N, C-alpha and C positions, 0 to 999 in steps of 0.2 A: 294628368292627374296625379300620378306618383310623385311628381316634385311638389304639388299644392300639399299632398299628406304628410311629406317629408318635412316640409316648411313648418306644418302646423305641429308637428311632432317637436321640433327644435323650439317653436314658439315656447311650448307648454312646460317643456324642460328649462328653457330660460326664465320664465317667470318664476320657477322655484329658486333660482338661483340669483334672481334681481340684477340681470346683466344688461348689456347694451345690446340691441338686436339689429342685425343688418341684414337688409334686402334690397336688391337692386332693381326689381321687376315692377311693372305697373301696378300689378294686383295689388291691394291692401292685404295687411295681415287681418285676421279674424278680430273684430270688435271695433275696426276703424271705418268711418264714412266720410265720402266726398261731401263738404257740406254745400257746397255750392249747387250740387244736384237734390240734396235733401230739403233744403228750405228756399220756398217760393221767395223770389223777389230780394234776395239778399244782395249785397253790393261787395265787391271783392277789390282791396287794392294792397296786395303781398308787398309791401315795402322793401322787404330784403330780396326780392326778384330784380328790382332796378338798382339805381344809384342814390336814389334821395332818402339815404338813411344815416346813421351816425357813423357807419364804416366808410362810405362815400362811393359803395361799388357794390354790383351783384356779389350775394353770399354763397359760399360754398353748399350745394344742397336745393338752391332754389333755382336751378335751371328749368324752365317749364314747368315751375312746379303749381300745385292747386291747393285750396285750404282743405286741410283733413282735421278731423277731432275724433275722438272716442265715441260710439255711439250713444251713449248716455249723455254726454255734454252735446252732442250734434241736437237730440231730443228736448235737452233742457233749453238750449239757445233758440230753438225753432218757436217754443212758447213764450221767449222773451220777443221776438221778431212779430208774433201773433199779436201780443199786447200792443206792441208799437202802430202796427197797421191802420188801427182804427183812425190814429189822429195823422194818417199821412206821413208819418215816420218809418225808418227802417234803419237796420244795423248795416256797417260798413267795417269789414273784416280787414284788418290790418296785419295781423300774423296770426297763426293756429298752431298745429303741429309744426313742431321745428326739430329737422335731423340733428343728430348729436354731431354731424361733420359740421353743422352751421355753426352750433356753439364752440367748436374746436376753432373754425374760422375767426370769430369773435376774440377767443384767447390769443389767437397770433397776432391779429391787431393790435390787440391791447398791449401786447409786448414790446410792438414797435412805437418808442416814444418819439421818433421822428415824425410820425405820420400824425399831423395834428389840422388837417384841412377842413375837417368838418367842427372843428373846437368852435367856432364863432357861432353856429348856429345850432348846436345840440349839448355842448356842454361848456359853456363859455367860463362859468365861475366854478369848475370843477377840475383840478389837475387831473391830467390823464392817468398819472401813477397812481390816482386813489379811486378810481373808477371799481377796482376789487374791494378795497376797504370800504367803500361807501355802498356796497351791494348792488352796482348797477350792472356788472359782469360778473359770471360765476363760471366755474368749471362745468357744471351740470345745470340745466334749465327746467323748469316744471314744464315748458313747450314740449319737451322731450317726450315727456309721458303721456302727452296727447289728449289733455282734457284743460290746456291753459289756453286761453284766448286773448288778443290784444283787438280792441274794438273801439268804435265810435258810434254816434247815431247821426243819420243825415235826413234833410228833409226831402222827401220823395218827389216833391212837386219841382224844387230848385236843382235837386242833386248836391246841394249846399251841406257841409257838415256842421253841426250846431257848435257853436262857440264853448270850448270847453277851458279856455283861460290860458292854455299850453299846447304847443304841438307834440304830437306823438314823438315817444323816444327823447324829450327833452329831458336832459339829466340834471334836476336841480329841484329845489322846493316848491317851485311853481306847478309843478306835475303831482305833488302829493293831494290825495283826494280830499285831504281838509285842511288844503291851503286857505289862509283865511283872506289874503289879499286879492279876492276874486269880485268882479262885478254880480248884483243879484241874479242876472241871465245866466251868466256862466256857472255859479253857485246851483243855479237850478237845473241847469243843463246836466252838470256832472251827478246831481240827487238823483234825476229821473233814470240816466244810466245805471247807477249804482244800485238803486232800489229794485228795478225790475230784475238784473242779474241775481242779486241778493235773494229775491222772491223766489226766482226758479234754479236756487241751489248754487249759485257761485260765490265764492268768498274773493273780497278784493286785497289788493297789494297795497300797502300803504305808502309807496312812493310812487306808484304811478295811475294814474287815474283810470286808463284804459286797459289794466291788466286783470283778468280774473280767472279763479281755477276753480273746477267743479268740486265740491266740497268731498261727494263719494265717488272720487275718480277711481276707476276700474285698474288701473295699473298704478298705483302711489309708488311703487320701488322701482319701476322699470324704466328705462331711458332707451329709445328706438333710433334707429337710424336708415330706414326705409325712405325711399324717394317716391313722393305721391304725385305722379303724372299721367 
């Protein structure tokens, strides 16, 4: 109990300073929720916990990870899921809260120009040295504030993801939400996801159809580094 009180006092003090918060225990900081517990029927595939991602290996901070968001973001996401349910569709979470140490791991990978083993799949038309300049990699991520989520829509009957016209984490214009060179079905699928996310208070990112941040996020200046397990 004393340790929990001390952590909450540190959290309050840290919020005033806009710092990075570190916690290594399983309990979540106040204001955060395990979204797979909170949202019925939610599908989860945390891509940075495995090797099928642009880094090509599990990312630091994702060992035994579970999907976490701030409580307001979780509540808003639950409303999106509820809107999809009558159509036998649901959400698939690809990333949610991201510890700062994972962002640091991305930075380390991006600085290694010799490691281009995933280039053909994830960034074929982008020079790795330009990933920072073109805003695909950054020193700080909205994910670490706890109210940004990467997701797509799945058919609950078949388990298949709806065709969005590009893969998750593909660095290129094909992933821009307003990319014109899409089939009618791909455009409709992207529009479905974006419309429902915006309806429930999320704002899209102009270079990634899968990336949304809660407009009224509760920790807009703070970056966390706790491990949600």
